[in-house]
N, C-alpha and C positions, 0 to 999 in steps of 0.2 A: 439485393440479397434475397434468395428464395425463402419462403415461409418456414420450410423444414430446417434449412440451414440456420436461419435466424433463431428458431427455438432451440436448436441443438447448441448453438453458441451461447445463448442465454443460460441454458441449463449448466453448461460447462463453467461459465462464469460464476453462477450461483454456487456450484460445488467448490470451486476454488476459494470463494469468499468464505464459505463455511469452514474450510480447512484453516484459512488464515485466522478467522475469528476464534476457532477452537484452540489453536495454539496460543493465541493472545490471552484467552481466558484462563488457560491452564498454567499461566506463569506463576512462579513461586510467590506466596504471600507472607513469607516468614521474615519480613524486613525488620530491622531494628527500629525503635521509635523515631529516631532522628532521620532515618532513611525513609520512613513511611510517608512523610509529606512529599518528599522528592518523588517517591514511587507513584503517589496519587497524581501529582502534577504531570509526570511522564505518561501515566495511564490516560489522563484527560487529553494530553497532546496526541497520543497514539489513536485515541478515539476519534479525534478530528480527522486524522489520516484515513481511518476506516470509513467515516462518514463521507469524506470526499470520494473515496473509492466507490462507495455505494451510489453516489450521484452519477458517477461515470457509468456504472452498471445500468442504472435506470435510464440514462441517456442513450445507451447502446440499445436497450430493449425497446425504447420508444422512438429511436432515431431522432433524438432531440439534441442537436449539436450545441445549443446554448447551455444545456445542463452538463454536457460532457466538458465543455470549456470551463464552466464554473468549477467543476471537480478538479480538472487539471490545474487551474489557477491556484486552488487551495493547496494541492499537492506541491506545486512549485514554491509557494509561500512557506509551507511547512519545511520543505527540504532546505530552504535557505536560512531557517531559524537556528539560533545557537543551540536550542534544546535538542535539535536533531543530532548533534555531535556528542553522543553519550560515551564514546570511546575513541582513543587515539590508535587503537589496534589497526595495523595495516589492512587486514581482511575486512574489518568493519568499514574502514574508509573506502575500500574498493566497492563494497556493497552499496554504500551511500552514493558514491560517484556513479555507479551503474544505474541506480534507481533514478537519480536526477537526470541522467542522459535519456533514459527510457521515458520519463515524464515529459521531457522536451519533445521527443519524437511523437509521443501520444498527443501533445498539444498541437503539433504541426499537422498530424493526421486529422484531428478534430477541426482545425481551421480549414482544411481541404475537404471536409465532410466525407472523408474516406472511411466509412464505418467498418469495413473489413480490416483495414490497417489499425483503426482505433481498437477494435476487439483484440487483435493480436498483440498490440502494445500494452493494452490493459492486462492481458494475461501475463505478458513478460513482467510487468510491474508487480503483479500479484505474486508471481513465482519468486521474484527478487525479494519481496517482503518475507515470504515464507522461508526462503533460504537464509536471509539475514536474521530473522527471529530464531530460527533453529541454531544458527551459529552463536548468536548472543546468549541464548539459554545455555548452550554448552560451555561458553566462556564463563558465565556466572557460576555454573556448577563446578567448573575447574578451580575457580577462585575460592570456593568454600572449603 
C-alpha cells in the first residue's frame, strides 16, 4: 500500500471511529434506576467492542496482523455473547447477522495479511455499527 493511500485510509478510519464514538456517547441517559445498571453493563460491553475496533485500526495503521487478529477475535467473542442480543426485532437481528459475517470476513482477510481487504471490511463493520446504533436509537425513541 502506498504511503499516501495508507494515510488516507487511516484518516478515513479515524473519522468513521469518531462518528461511531460520538453516536455512542450521545445515547440517552434518562434510564429508570432499575434500568441504569443494565445500561451501565451494556455500555461497558459496547466499550469493549469499541476497544477491539480501535485495536484493528491500530493494527491497520501499523500493519500489525497480530493486533488486527486480536481485535477481530474480541469482536467475534462479543458477537457470540448473549448480551449482544438486545432485541428480537427482525431489523436488529439482520444488523447483528451482517456484523458477524463482516467480522468473519475481516478475520479471514487478517489471516491472509491482506491489509487492503482488512481496511475495507473494517469500514464495512464500522458502517454496520453506525447504522445499527442509529436504528436502535430510533427504536428506543419510538418506544418512549
